[in-house]
Structures are given as structure tokens and as C-alpha cells.
All heavy atoms as a GROMACS GRO file, in nm:
protein
  587
    1MET      N    1  -1.621   0.566   0.406
    1MET     CA    2  -1.568   0.572   0.540
    1MET      C    3  -1.457   0.470   0.554
    1MET      O    4  -1.473   0.357   0.517
    1MET     CB    5  -1.681   0.548   0.639
    1MET     CG    6  -1.641   0.548   0.782
    1MET     SD    7  -1.660   0.695   0.880
    1MET     CE    8  -1.809   0.770   0.826
    2GLY      N    9  -1.344   0.511   0.608
    2GLY     CA   10  -1.234   0.422   0.624
    2GLY      C   11  -1.200   0.397   0.770
    2GLY      O   12  -1.277   0.433   0.860
    3LEU      N   13  -1.084   0.341   0.793
    3LEU     CA   14  -1.040   0.315   0.929
    3LEU      C   15  -1.005   0.446   1.000
    3LEU      O   16  -0.949   0.538   0.940
    3LEU     CB   17  -0.911   0.231   0.927
    3LEU     CG   18  -0.921   0.084   0.896
    3LEU    CD1   19  -0.783   0.024   0.887
    3LEU    CD2   20  -1.004   0.011   0.999
    4HIS      N   21  -1.039   0.453   1.127
    4HIS     CA   22  -0.997   0.563   1.211
    4HIS      C   23  -0.846   0.549   1.226
    4HIS      O   24  -0.792   0.437   1.224
    4HIS     CB   25  -1.067   0.556   1.346
    4HIS     CG   26  -1.037   0.675   1.432
    4HIS    ND1   27  -0.926   0.679   1.514
    4HIS    CD2   28  -1.104   0.790   1.451
    4HIS    CE1   29  -0.924   0.794   1.578
    4HIS    NE2   30  -1.032   0.864   1.542
    5GLU      N   31  -0.776   0.658   1.242
    5GLU     CA   32  -0.630   0.656   1.250
    5GLU      C   33  -0.580   0.564   1.364
    5GLU      O   34  -0.481   0.492   1.346
    5GLU     CB   35  -0.574   0.795   1.267
    5GLU     CG   36  -0.429   0.809   1.230
    5GLU     CD   37  -0.399   0.782   1.083
    5GLU    OE1   38  -0.481   0.816   0.998
    5GLU    OE2   39  -0.293   0.722   1.057
    6SER      N   40  -0.648   0.562   1.476
    6SER     CA   41  -0.604   0.476   1.587
    6SER      C   42  -0.625   0.330   1.551
    6SER      O   43  -0.545   0.243   1.589
    6SER     CB   44  -0.677   0.509   1.716
    6SER     OG   45  -0.814   0.484   1.704
    7ASP      N   46  -0.731   0.297   1.476
    7ASP     CA   47  -0.753   0.160   1.430
    7ASP      C   48  -0.646   0.121   1.328
    7ASP      O   49  -0.598   0.008   1.328
    7ASP     CB   50  -0.891   0.143   1.371
    7ASP     CG   51  -1.001   0.158   1.474
    7ASP    OD1   52  -0.976   0.122   1.590
    7ASP    OD2   53  -1.109   0.208   1.438
    8ALA      N   54  -0.614   0.214   1.240
    8ALA     CA   55  -0.507   0.187   1.142
    8ALA      C   56  -0.374   0.159   1.212
    8ALA      O   57  -0.300   0.067   1.174
    8ALA     CB   58  -0.495   0.303   1.044
    9ASP      N   59  -0.344   0.235   1.316
    9ASP     CA   60  -0.221   0.214   1.392
    9ASP      C   61  -0.218   0.074   1.456
    9ASP      O   62  -0.116   0.006   1.455
    9ASP     CB   63  -0.204   0.320   1.501
    9ASP     CG   64  -0.177   0.459   1.444
    9ASP    OD1   65  -0.137   0.468   1.326
    9ASP    OD2   66  -0.199   0.556   1.519
   10LYS      N   67  -0.334   0.032   1.510
   10LYS     CA   68  -0.340  -0.104   1.572
   10LYS      C   69  -0.321  -0.210   1.464
   10LYS      O   70  -0.251  -0.310   1.486
   10LYS     CB   71  -0.476  -0.124   1.638
   10LYS     CG   72  -0.493  -0.044   1.765
   10LYS     CD   73  -0.633  -0.060   1.821
   10LYS     CE   74  -0.657   0.036   1.937
   10LYS     NZ   75  -0.794   0.032   1.985
   11LEU      N   76  -0.384  -0.191   1.346
   11LEU     CA   77  -0.368  -0.289   1.239
   11LEU      C   78  -0.225  -0.296   1.191
   11LEU      O   79  -0.172  -0.405   1.171
   11LEU     CB   80  -0.462  -0.252   1.123
   11LEU     CG   81  -0.457  -0.343   1.002
   11LEU    CD1   82  -0.483  -0.489   1.038
   11LEU    CD2   83  -0.555  -0.296   0.895
   12ILE      N   84  -0.160  -0.182   1.179
   12ILE     CA   85  -0.018  -0.179   1.138
   12ILE      C   86   0.067  -0.256   1.238
   12ILE      O   87   0.154  -0.334   1.197
   12ILE     CB   88   0.032  -0.034   1.123
   12ILE    CG1   89  -0.034   0.030   1.000
   12ILE    CG2   90   0.183  -0.029   1.116
   12ILE    CD1   91  -0.014   0.181   0.990
   13GLN      N   92   0.042  -0.239   1.364
   13GLN     CA   93   0.115  -0.312   1.469
   13GLN      C   94   0.096  -0.462   1.454
   13GLN      O   95   0.194  -0.538   1.459
   13GLN     CB   96   0.069  -0.266   1.608
   13GLN     CG   97   0.142  -0.335   1.720
   13GLN     CD   98   0.091  -0.292   1.856
   13GLN    OE1   99   0.015  -0.197   1.870
   13GLN    NE2  100   0.133  -0.364   1.959
   14VAL      N  101  -0.026  -0.506   1.434
   14VAL     CA  102  -0.054  -0.649   1.419
   14VAL      C  103   0.014  -0.704   1.293
   14VAL      O  104   0.074  -0.813   1.296
   14VAL     CB  105  -0.206  -0.676   1.414
   14VAL    CG1  106  -0.237  -0.819   1.374
   14VAL    CG2  107  -0.269  -0.645   1.549
   15LEU      N  108   0.008  -0.630   1.184
   15LEU     CA  109   0.074  -0.674   1.058
   15LEU      C  110   0.224  -0.687   1.078
   15LEU      O  111   0.286  -0.784   1.031
   15LEU     CB  112   0.039  -0.578   0.945
   15LEU     CG  113  -0.109  -0.574   0.904
   15LEU    CD1  114  -0.132  -0.465   0.800
   15LEU    CD2  115  -0.156  -0.710   0.853
   16HIS      N  116   0.285  -0.591   1.146
   16HIS     CA  117   0.430  -0.600   1.174
   16HIS      C  118   0.463  -0.721   1.260
   16HIS      O  119   0.564  -0.788   1.235
   16HIS     CB  120   0.480  -0.471   1.240
   16HIS     CG  121   0.508  -0.359   1.146
   16HIS    ND1  122   0.606  -0.363   1.050
   16HIS    CD2  123   0.445  -0.240   1.131
   16HIS    CE1  124   0.605  -0.252   0.982
   16HIS    NE2  125   0.509  -0.174   1.028
   17GLU      N  126   0.378  -0.749   1.357
   17GLU     CA  127   0.401  -0.867   1.442
   17GLU      C  128   0.392  -0.995   1.360
   17GLU      O  129   0.475  -1.088   1.380
   17GLU     CB  130   0.298  -0.871   1.556
   17GLU     CG  131   0.322  -0.765   1.660
   17GLU     CD  132   0.209  -0.759   1.767
   17GLU    OE1  133   0.124  -0.848   1.769
   17GLU    OE2  134   0.212  -0.663   1.844
   18LEU      N  135   0.300  -1.003   1.267
   18LEU     CA  136   0.289  -1.122   1.181
   18LEU      C  137   0.415  -1.139   1.096
   18LEU      O  138   0.470  -1.248   1.082
   18LEU     CB  139   0.165  -1.112   1.090
   18LEU     CG  140   0.033  -1.131   1.159
   18LEU    CD1  141  -0.080  -1.090   1.065
   18LEU    CD2  142   0.017  -1.277   1.203
   19VAL      N  143   0.463  -1.029   1.039
   19VAL     CA  144   0.585  -1.034   0.957
   19VAL      C  145   0.706  -1.069   1.041
   19VAL      O  146   0.790  -1.150   1.000
   19VAL     CB  147   0.605  -0.901   0.883
   19VAL    CG1  148   0.741  -0.895   0.814
   19VAL    CG2  149   0.493  -0.879   0.780
   20ASP      N  150   0.714  -1.011   1.161
   20ASP     CA  151   0.827  -1.041   1.251
   20ASP      C  152   0.831  -1.190   1.287
   20ASP      O  153   0.938  -1.242   1.317
   20ASP     CB  154   0.818  -0.956   1.377
   20ASP     CG  155   0.845  -0.809   1.352
   20ASP    OD1  156   0.896  -0.776   1.243
   20ASP    OD2  157   0.812  -0.728   1.440
   21ARG      N  158   0.719  -1.257   1.281
   21ARG     CA  159   0.712  -1.400   1.311
   21ARG      C  160   0.739  -1.486   1.186
   21ARG      O  161   0.726  -1.607   1.192
   21ARG     CB  162   0.575  -1.436   1.368
   21ARG     CG  163   0.553  -1.375   1.505
   21ARG     CD  164   0.416  -1.412   1.559
   21ARG     NE  165   0.392  -1.342   1.684
   21ARG     CZ  166   0.277  -1.341   1.746
   21ARG    NH1  167   0.173  -1.404   1.697
   21ARG    NH2  168   0.262  -1.274   1.859
   22GLY      N  169   0.775  -1.421   1.077
   22GLY     CA  170   0.812  -1.497   0.959
   22GLY      C  171   0.701  -1.516   0.858
   22GLY      O  172   0.717  -1.590   0.758
   23ASN      N  173   0.587  -1.453   0.880
   23ASN     CA  174   0.476  -1.466   0.786
   23ASN      C  175   0.484  -1.366   0.671
   23ASN      O  176   0.540  -1.258   0.686
   23ASN     CB  177   0.342  -1.442   0.861
   23ASN     CG  178   0.318  -1.546   0.968
   23ASN    OD1  179   0.289  -1.659   0.939
   23ASN    ND2  180   0.334  -1.504   1.093
   24SER      N  181   0.426  -1.402   0.560
   24SER     CA  182   0.404  -1.308   0.450
   24SER      C  183   0.263  -1.256   0.463
   24SER      O  184   0.171  -1.330   0.495
   24SER     CB  185   0.418  -1.378   0.315
   24SER     OG  186   0.550  -1.424   0.298
   25VAL      N  187   0.247  -1.127   0.438
   25VAL     CA  188   0.114  -1.066   0.450
   25VAL      C  189   0.084  -0.989   0.323
   25VAL      O  190   0.165  -0.910   0.277
   25VAL     CB  191   0.112  -0.968   0.572
   25VAL    CG1  192  -0.025  -0.898   0.582
   25VAL    CG2  193   0.147  -1.039   0.701
   26VAL      N  194  -0.033  -1.014   0.266
   26VAL     CA  195  -0.080  -0.940   0.149
   26VAL      C  196  -0.202  -0.862   0.193
   26VAL      O  197  -0.298  -0.917   0.249
   26VAL     CB  198  -0.117  -1.036   0.033
   26VAL    CG1  199  -0.176  -0.959  -0.083
   26VAL    CG2  200   0.003  -1.118  -0.008
   27VAL      N  201  -0.201  -0.731   0.169
   27VAL     CA  202  -0.310  -0.643   0.210
   27VAL      C  203  -0.356  -0.564   0.089
   27VAL      O  204  -0.273  -0.506   0.017
   27VAL     CB  205  -0.263  -0.546   0.322
   27VAL    CG1  206  -0.376  -0.451   0.361
   27VAL    CG2  207  -0.211  -0.622   0.443
   28ILE      N  208  -0.482  -0.560   0.067
   28ILE     CA  209  -0.542  -0.474  -0.037
   28ILE      C  210  -0.602  -0.356   0.038
   28ILE      O  211  -0.696  -0.372   0.117
   28ILE     CB  212  -0.649  -0.549  -0.118
   28ILE    CG1  213  -0.586  -0.670  -0.185
   28ILE    CG2  214  -0.715  -0.455  -0.219
   28ILE    CD1  215  -0.685  -0.764  -0.252
   29GLU      N  216  -0.548  -0.238   0.013
   29GLU     CA  217  -0.584  -0.124   0.098
   29GLU      C  218  -0.569   0.008   0.023
   29GLU      O  219  -0.486   0.020  -0.068
   29GLU     CB  220  -0.493  -0.123   0.222
   29GLU     CG  221  -0.524  -0.022   0.325
   29GLU     CD  222  -0.666  -0.029   0.373
   29GLU    OE1  223  -0.710  -0.131   0.429
   29GLU    OE2  224  -0.739   0.072   0.353
   30HIS      N  225  -0.645   0.108   0.068
   30HIS     CA  226  -0.636   0.243   0.014
   30HIS      C  227  -0.583   0.342   0.120
   30HIS      O  228  -0.554   0.455   0.087
   30HIS     CB  229  -0.774   0.294  -0.033
   30HIS     CG  230  -0.824   0.217  -0.150
   30HIS    ND1  231  -0.915   0.114  -0.136
   30HIS    CD2  232  -0.796   0.224  -0.282
   30HIS    CE1  233  -0.941   0.064  -0.255
   30HIS    NE2  234  -0.870   0.131  -0.343
   31HIS      N  235  -0.575   0.298   0.242
   31HIS     CA  236  -0.533   0.385   0.352
   31HIS      C  237  -0.384   0.410   0.342
   31HIS      O  238  -0.302   0.318   0.354
   31HIS     CB  239  -0.570   0.316   0.487
   31HIS     CG  240  -0.574   0.407   0.602
   31HIS    ND1  241  -0.462   0.459   0.660
   31HIS    CD2  242  -0.680   0.458   0.672
   31HIS    CE1  243  -0.498   0.535   0.762
   31HIS    NE2  244  -0.631   0.536   0.769
   32MET      N  245  -0.345   0.537   0.321
   32MET     CA  246  -0.204   0.569   0.297
   32MET      C  247  -0.112   0.535   0.415
   32MET      O  248   0.001   0.500   0.392
   32MET     CB  249  -0.190   0.717   0.258
   32MET     CG  250  -0.243   0.749   0.120
   32MET     SD  251  -0.182   0.641  -0.012
   32MET     CE  252  -0.009   0.669  -0.008
   33SER      N  253  -0.161   0.543   0.537
   33SER     CA  254  -0.077   0.505   0.652
   33SER      C  255  -0.035   0.356   0.641
   33SER      O  256   0.077   0.322   0.674
   33SER     CB  257  -0.151   0.525   0.783
   33SER     OG  258  -0.172   0.661   0.807
   34LEU      N  259  -0.127   0.274   0.595
   34LEU     CA  260  -0.095   0.132   0.576
   34LEU      C  261  -0.004   0.111   0.456
   34LEU      O  262   0.092   0.034   0.462
   34LEU     CB  263  -0.224   0.051   0.562
   34LEU     CG  264  -0.310   0.040   0.685
   34LEU    CD1  265  -0.445  -0.019   0.650
   34LEU    CD2  266  -0.242  -0.050   0.788
   35ILE      N  267  -0.031   0.180   0.348
   35ILE     CA  268   0.049   0.165   0.226
   35ILE      C  269   0.193   0.204   0.253
   35ILE      O  270   0.287   0.138   0.208
   35ILE     CB  271  -0.013   0.245   0.110
   35ILE    CG1  272  -0.149   0.182   0.072
   35ILE    CG2  273   0.082   0.250  -0.009
   35ILE    CD1  274  -0.228   0.266  -0.029
   36ARG      N  275   0.214   0.313   0.327
   36ARG     CA  276   0.351   0.360   0.357
   36ARG      C  277   0.434   0.258   0.434
   36ARG      O  278   0.557   0.261   0.430
   36ARG     CB  279   0.344   0.491   0.437
   36ARG     CG  280   0.309   0.611   0.354
   36ARG     CD  281   0.322   0.738   0.440
   36ARG     NE  282   0.239   0.838   0.383
   36ARG     CZ  283   0.119   0.878   0.433
   36ARG    NH1  284   0.073   0.825   0.543
   36ARG    NH2  285   0.049   0.972   0.374
   37GLN      N  286   0.370   0.168   0.505
   37GLN     CA  287   0.440   0.068   0.586
   37GLN      C  288   0.481  -0.056   0.506
   37GLN      O  289   0.553  -0.140   0.554
   37GLN     CB  290   0.349   0.021   0.700
   37GLN     CG  291   0.316   0.130   0.800
   37GLN     CD  292   0.439   0.174   0.876
   37GLN    OE1  293   0.519   0.095   0.922
   37GLN    NE2  294   0.452   0.304   0.890
   38ALA      N  295   0.435  -0.063   0.380
   38ALA     CA  296   0.459  -0.184   0.298
   38ALA      C  297   0.604  -0.198   0.259
   38ALA      O  298   0.674  -0.100   0.235
   38ALA     CB  299   0.370  -0.180   0.176
   39ASP      N  300   0.648  -0.324   0.251
   39ASP     CA  301   0.778  -0.351   0.195
   39ASP      C  302   0.774  -0.344   0.042
   39ASP      O  303   0.872  -0.308  -0.022
   39ASP     CB  304   0.824  -0.494   0.233
   39ASP     CG  305   0.849  -0.507   0.380
   39ASP    OD1  306   0.888  -0.411   0.445
   39ASP    OD2  307   0.830  -0.620   0.431
   40TRP      N  308   0.659  -0.382  -0.016
   40TRP     CA  309   0.642  -0.386  -0.160
   40TRP      C  310   0.498  -0.343  -0.194
   40TRP      O  311   0.404  -0.392  -0.129
   40TRP     CB  312   0.669  -0.527  -0.212
   40TRP     CG  313   0.682  -0.534  -0.361
   40TRP    CD1  314   0.584  -0.567  -0.452
   40TRP    CD2  315   0.797  -0.509  -0.438
   40TRP    NE1  316   0.634  -0.564  -0.578
   40TRP    CE2  317   0.766  -0.528  -0.573
   40TRP    CE3  318   0.928  -0.470  -0.405
   40TRP    CZ2  319   0.858  -0.511  -0.676
   40TRP    CZ3  320   1.021  -0.455  -0.508
   40TRP    CH2  321   0.986  -0.476  -0.641
   41ILE      N  322   0.483  -0.255  -0.289
   41ILE     CA  323   0.351  -0.205  -0.329
   41ILE      C  324   0.327  -0.243  -0.473
   41ILE      O  325   0.415  -0.228  -0.557
   41ILE     CB  326   0.344  -0.053  -0.314
   41ILE    CG1  327   0.367  -0.012  -0.169
   41ILE    CG2  328   0.208   0.000  -0.366
   41ILE    CD1  329   0.391   0.138  -0.151
   42ILE      N  330   0.206  -0.291  -0.501
   42ILE     CA  331   0.162  -0.313  -0.638
   42ILE      C  332   0.047  -0.217  -0.660
   42ILE      O  333  -0.059  -0.231  -0.601
   42ILE     CB  334   0.118  -0.458  -0.662
   42ILE    CG1  335   0.233  -0.554  -0.634
   42ILE    CG2  336   0.065  -0.476  -0.804
   42ILE    CD1  337   0.195  -0.700  -0.636
   43GLU      N  338   0.070  -0.117  -0.744
   43GLU     CA  339  -0.031  -0.013  -0.769
   43GLU      C  340  -0.110  -0.047  -0.895
   43GLU      O  341  -0.052  -0.061  -1.003
   43GLU     CB  342   0.038   0.124  -0.782
   43GLU     CG  343  -0.059   0.237  -0.797
   43GLU     CD  344   0.011   0.373  -0.805
   43GLU    OE1  345   0.134   0.381  -0.784
   43GLU    OE2  346  -0.060   0.471  -0.832
   44MET      N  347  -0.239  -0.057  -0.878
   44MET     CA  348  -0.327  -0.090  -0.990
   44MET      C  349  -0.388   0.040  -1.041
   44MET      O  350  -0.410   0.134  -0.966
   44MET     CB  351  -0.436  -0.184  -0.946
   44MET     CG  352  -0.387  -0.314  -0.882
   44MET     SD  353  -0.291  -0.420  -0.992
   44MET     CE  354  -0.419  -0.472  -1.105
   45GLY      N  355  -0.422   0.041  -1.169
   45GLY     CA  356  -0.486   0.162  -1.223
   45GLY      C  357  -0.496   0.158  -1.373
   45GLY      O  358  -0.491   0.049  -1.431
   46PRO      N  359  -0.511   0.270  -1.434
   46PRO     CA  360  -0.488   0.403  -1.377
   46PRO      C  361  -0.609   0.462  -1.303
   46PRO      O  362  -0.601   0.571  -1.249
   46PRO     CB  363  -0.455   0.488  -1.499
   46PRO     CG  364  -0.529   0.423  -1.609
   46PRO     CD  365  -0.532   0.275  -1.577
   47GLY      N  366  -0.720   0.394  -1.298
   47GLY     CA  367  -0.839   0.441  -1.230
   47GLY      C  368  -0.910   0.323  -1.166
   47GLY      O  369  -0.849   0.220  -1.141
   48GLY      N  370  -1.040   0.337  -1.143
   48GLY     CA  371  -1.119   0.230  -1.085
   48GLY      C  372  -1.197   0.155  -1.192
   48GLY      O  373  -1.196   0.189  -1.309
   49GLY      N  374  -1.262   0.049  -1.150
   49GLY     CA  375  -1.345  -0.030  -1.242
   49GLY      C  376  -1.264  -0.089  -1.356
   49GLY      O  377  -1.157  -0.144  -1.334
   50GLU      N  378  -1.314  -0.075  -1.478
   50GLU     CA  379  -1.244  -0.127  -1.596
   50GLU      C  380  -1.106  -0.066  -1.612
   50GLU      O  381  -1.017  -0.130  -1.668
   50GLU     CB  382  -1.328  -0.101  -1.721
   50GLU     CG  383  -1.450  -0.188  -1.735
   50GLU     CD  384  -1.412  -0.331  -1.765
   50GLU    OE1  385  -1.326  -0.356  -1.851
   50GLU    OE2  386  -1.473  -0.420  -1.704
   51ASP      N  387  -1.087   0.056  -1.565
   51ASP     CA  388  -0.957   0.124  -1.579
   51ASP      C  389  -0.857   0.081  -1.472
   51ASP      O  390  -0.742   0.121  -1.478
   51ASP     CB  391  -0.974   0.276  -1.572
   51ASP     CG  392  -1.052   0.330  -1.689
   51ASP    OD1  393  -1.045   0.271  -1.798
   51ASP    OD2  394  -1.120   0.431  -1.672
   52GLY      N  395  -0.899   0.001  -1.375
   52GLY     CA  396  -0.812  -0.034  -1.264
   52GLY      C  397  -0.755  -0.174  -1.271
   52GLY      O  398  -0.716  -0.229  -1.172
   53ARG      N  399  -0.749  -0.230  -1.389
   53ARG     CA  400  -0.710  -0.371  -1.400
   53ARG      C  401  -0.564  -0.392  -1.438
   53ARG      O  402  -0.522  -0.504  -1.458
   53ARG     CB  403  -0.801  -0.440  -1.499
   53ARG     CG  404  -0.791  -0.384  -1.639
   53ARG     CD  405  -0.883  -0.456  -1.734
   53ARG     NE  406  -0.877  -0.389  -1.863
   53ARG     CZ  407  -0.983  -0.355  -1.932
   53ARG    NH1  408  -1.101  -0.384  -1.885
   53ARG    NH2  409  -0.969  -0.295  -2.047
   54ARG      N  410  -0.487  -0.284  -1.450
   54ARG     CA  411  -0.347  -0.299  -1.490
   54ARG      C  412  -0.254  -0.261  -1.377
   54ARG      O  413  -0.284  -0.173  -1.297
   54ARG     CB  414  -0.317  -0.210  -1.612
   54ARG     CG  415  -0.390  -0.250  -1.737
   54ARG     CD  416  -0.349  -0.167  -1.856
   54ARG     NE  417  -0.382  -0.028  -1.833
   54ARG     CZ  418  -0.299   0.074  -1.854
   54ARG    NH1  419  -0.179   0.053  -1.901
   54ARG    NH2  420  -0.336   0.199  -1.828
   55VAL      N  421  -0.137  -0.326  -1.374
   55VAL     CA  422  -0.032  -0.284  -1.282
   55VAL      C  423   0.035  -0.163  -1.345
   55VAL      O  424   0.090  -0.174  -1.455
   55VAL     CB  425   0.069  -0.397  -1.256
   55VAL    CG1  426   0.184  -0.347  -1.172
   55VAL    CG2  427   0.003  -0.517  -1.191
   56ILE      N  428   0.027  -0.048  -1.277
   56ILE     CA  429   0.090   0.071  -1.334
   56ILE      C  430   0.224   0.103  -1.266
   56ILE      O  431   0.305   0.177  -1.323
   56ILE     CB  432  -0.004   0.194  -1.328
   56ILE    CG1  433  -0.045   0.228  -1.187
   56ILE    CG2  434  -0.126   0.171  -1.416
   56ILE    CD1  435  -0.121   0.360  -1.175
   57ALA      N  436   0.245   0.051  -1.148
   57ALA     CA  437   0.372   0.070  -1.076
   57ALA      C  438   0.384  -0.036  -0.970
   57ALA      O  439   0.283  -0.083  -0.915
   57ALA     CB  440   0.379   0.209  -1.015
   58GLN      N  441   0.509  -0.074  -0.941
   58GLN     CA  442   0.532  -0.167  -0.830
   58GLN      C  443   0.674  -0.148  -0.779
   58GLN      O  444   0.762  -0.107  -0.854
   58GLN     CB  445   0.507  -0.312  -0.871
   58GLN     CG  446   0.598  -0.366  -0.978
   58GLN     CD  447   0.569  -0.510  -1.008
   58GLN    OE1  448   0.556  -0.591  -0.916
   58GLN    NE2  449   0.558  -0.545  -1.134
   59GLY      N  450   0.692  -0.178  -0.652
   59GLY     CA  451   0.822  -0.168  -0.591
   59GLY      C  452   0.809  -0.124  -0.447
   59GLY      O  453   0.701  -0.123  -0.388
   60THR      N  454   0.921  -0.084  -0.391
   60THR     CA  455   0.922  -0.032  -0.255
   60THR      C  456   0.859   0.108  -0.257
   60THR      O  457   0.849   0.169  -0.364
   60THR     CB  458   1.066  -0.022  -0.202
   60THR    OG1  459   1.135   0.077  -0.281
   60THR    CG2  460   1.138  -0.156  -0.208
   61PRO      N  461   0.820   0.161  -0.141
   61PRO     CA  462   0.770   0.298  -0.141
   61PRO      C  463   0.870   0.396  -0.203
   61PRO      O  464   0.831   0.486  -0.278
   61PRO     CB  465   0.747   0.326   0.008
   61PRO     CG  466   0.715   0.191   0.067
   61PRO     CD  467   0.805   0.097  -0.008
   62GLN      N  468   0.999   0.377  -0.177
   62GLN     CA  469   1.100   0.467  -0.236
   62GLN      C  470   1.102   0.455  -0.388
   62GLN      O  471   1.117   0.558  -0.457
   62GLN     CB  472   1.239   0.433  -0.179
   62GLN     CG  473   1.256   0.466  -0.033
   62GLN     CD  474   1.233   0.611  -0.002
   62GLN    OE1  475   1.122   0.654   0.019
   62GLN    NE2  476   1.339   0.688   0.002
   63GLN      N  477   1.089   0.333  -0.442
   63GLN     CA  478   1.087   0.317  -0.586
   63GLN      C  479   0.962   0.378  -0.648
   63GLN      O  480   0.971   0.437  -0.755
   63GLN     CB  481   1.094   0.168  -0.620
   63GLN     CG  482   1.229   0.106  -0.590
   63GLN     CD  483   1.230  -0.046  -0.605
   63GLN    OE1  484   1.131  -0.112  -0.574
   63GLN    NE2  485   1.343  -0.099  -0.650
   64LEU      N  486   0.850   0.367  -0.581
   64LEU     CA  487   0.727   0.431  -0.635
   64LEU      C  488   0.738   0.582  -0.635
   64LEU      O  489   0.684   0.647  -0.724
   64LEU     CB  490   0.604   0.383  -0.558
   64LEU     CG  491   0.528   0.270  -0.628
   64LEU    CD1  492   0.606   0.144  -0.635
   64LEU    CD2  493   0.392   0.252  -0.569
   65LYS      N  494   0.806   0.639  -0.534
   65LYS     CA  495   0.824   0.785  -0.532
   65LYS      C  496   0.897   0.835  -0.656
   65LYS      O  497   0.876   0.948  -0.700
   65LYS     CB  498   0.904   0.826  -0.408
   65LYS     CG  499   0.828   0.821  -0.281
   65LYS     CD  500   0.917   0.868  -0.167
   65LYS     CE  501   0.854   0.851  -0.034
   65LYS     NZ  502   0.943   0.895   0.075
   66ALA      N  503   0.981   0.750  -0.714
   66ALA     CA  504   1.060   0.788  -0.832
   66ALA      C  505   0.996   0.740  -0.962
   66ALA      O  506   1.048   0.769  -1.070
   66ALA     CB  507   1.201   0.728  -0.820
   67ASN      N  508   0.883   0.668  -0.955
   67ASN     CA  509   0.821   0.610  -1.074
   67ASN      C  510   0.725   0.711  -1.136
   67ASN      O  511   0.626   0.749  -1.073
   67ASN     CB  512   0.748   0.481  -1.036
   67ASN     CG  513   0.695   0.407  -1.155
   67ASN    OD1  514   0.652   0.463  -1.254
   67ASN    ND2  515   0.701   0.273  -1.146
   68PRO      N  516   0.750   0.753  -1.262
   68PRO     CA  517   0.662   0.850  -1.325
   68PRO      C  518   0.519   0.799  -1.349
   68PRO      O  519   0.428   0.878  -1.367
   68PRO     CB  520   0.732   0.881  -1.458
   68PRO     CG  521   0.820   0.763  -1.483
   68PRO     CD  522   0.859   0.710  -1.349
   69ASN      N  523   0.498   0.668  -1.347
   69ASN     CA  524   0.366   0.611  -1.370
   69ASN      C  525   0.283   0.604  -1.243
   69ASN      O  526   0.160   0.583  -1.249
   69ASN     CB  527   0.377   0.469  -1.429
   69ASN     CG  528   0.441   0.470  -1.565
   69ASN    OD1  529   0.417   0.562  -1.645
   69ASN    ND2  530   0.524   0.373  -1.592
   70SER      N  531   0.344   0.619  -1.126
   70SER     CA  532   0.272   0.606  -1.000
   70SER      C  533   0.181   0.723  -0.975
   70SER      O  534   0.221   0.840  -0.984
   70SER     CB  535   0.370   0.591  -0.883
   70SER     OG  536   0.300   0.590  -0.762
   71VAL      N  537   0.057   0.695  -0.942
   71VAL     CA  538  -0.041   0.796  -0.906
   71VAL      C  539  -0.026   0.836  -0.758
   71VAL      O  540  -0.051   0.949  -0.719
   71VAL     CB  541  -0.183   0.748  -0.935
   71VAL    CG1  542  -0.288   0.846  -0.890
   71VAL    CG2  543  -0.201   0.718  -1.084
   72ILE      N  544   0.016   0.740  -0.676
   72ILE     CA  545   0.022   0.763  -0.531
   72ILE      C  546   0.155   0.822  -0.483
   72ILE      O  547   0.168   0.857  -0.366
   72ILE     CB  548  -0.009   0.634  -0.451
   72ILE    CG1  549   0.096   0.528  -0.473
   72ILE    CG2  550  -0.149   0.586  -0.484
   72ILE    CD1  551   0.082   0.408  -0.380
   73LYS      N  552   0.254   0.839  -0.573
   73LYS     CA  553   0.385   0.883  -0.531
   73LYS      C  554   0.386   1.014  -0.452
   73LYS      O  555   0.460   1.026  -0.356
   73LYS     CB  556   0.482   0.889  -0.650
   73LYS     CG  557   0.451   1.001  -0.750
   73LYS     CD  558   0.553   0.997  -0.861
   73LYS     CE  559   0.515   1.099  -0.966
   73LYS     NZ  560   0.610   1.092  -1.077
   74PRO      N  561   0.299   1.110  -0.480
   74PRO     CA  562   0.303   1.234  -0.399
   74PRO      C  563   0.261   1.210  -0.252
   74PRO      O  564   0.292   1.289  -0.166
   74PRO     CB  565   0.203   1.326  -0.466
   74PRO     CG  566   0.174   1.268  -0.598
   74PRO     CD  567   0.204   1.124  -0.590
   75TYR      N  568   0.191   1.100  -0.227
   75TYR     CA  569   0.139   1.073  -0.093
   75TYR      C  570   0.229   0.982  -0.012
   75TYR      O  571   0.203   0.959   0.106
   75TYR     CB  572  -0.002   1.011  -0.104
   75TYR     CG  573  -0.091   1.096  -0.192
   75TYR    CD1  574  -0.116   1.059  -0.322
   75TYR    CD2  575  -0.145   1.214  -0.144
   75TYR    CE1  576  -0.196   1.138  -0.403
   75TYR    CE2  577  -0.227   1.293  -0.225
   75TYR     CZ  578  -0.250   1.254  -0.354
   75TYR     OH  579  -0.330   1.333  -0.434
   76LEU      N  580   0.334   0.928  -0.075
   76LEU     CA  581   0.424   0.839  -0.002
   76LEU      C  582   0.530   0.920   0.069
   76LEU      O  583   0.592   0.880   0.157
   76LEU     CB  584   0.491   0.742  -0.100
   76LEU     CG  585   0.397   0.640  -0.165
   76LEU    CD1  586   0.470   0.561  -0.273
   76LEU    CD2  587   0.343   0.546  -0.060
   0.00000   0.00000   0.00000
């Protein structure tokens, strides 16, 4: 069970306010609405557990869309 969409929207608003105030924010998340808002994404994988310990893609959402190693690119 994840965040309800309205809760995700509230969290996104708070995170943007923190960044607008000059803060850096690091979020570990699977919710695509939150991931799409990121300035920089570090994608771990290629799976979970032992298979999830490597960086398989990183960059802006636009860069991940073009990265052949990204698993999440179709959802961005």
C-alpha cells in the first residue's frame, strides 16, 4: 500500500517548498508521481534485494527516458 494520490500531491508541494527555500532534499521513493518531480534520479537495480544494489541509471527524468539501462523510463 502506498500514498494516496492526494497525499502524494501534498508531499510534492512540501518538497518543492523546501527546495525553493534553498534546501537539498533526498527522497527514497517508488511512487512515480514523486519520481517525476525530481531534478535528479538515481535508479537502483536491476531488481530488488541482492539484485538492487547497483546504480543502473542516473540523471534528470529526461536523461533517464533516453537511457537504455533504465527500467522506469516508460513511466516517466
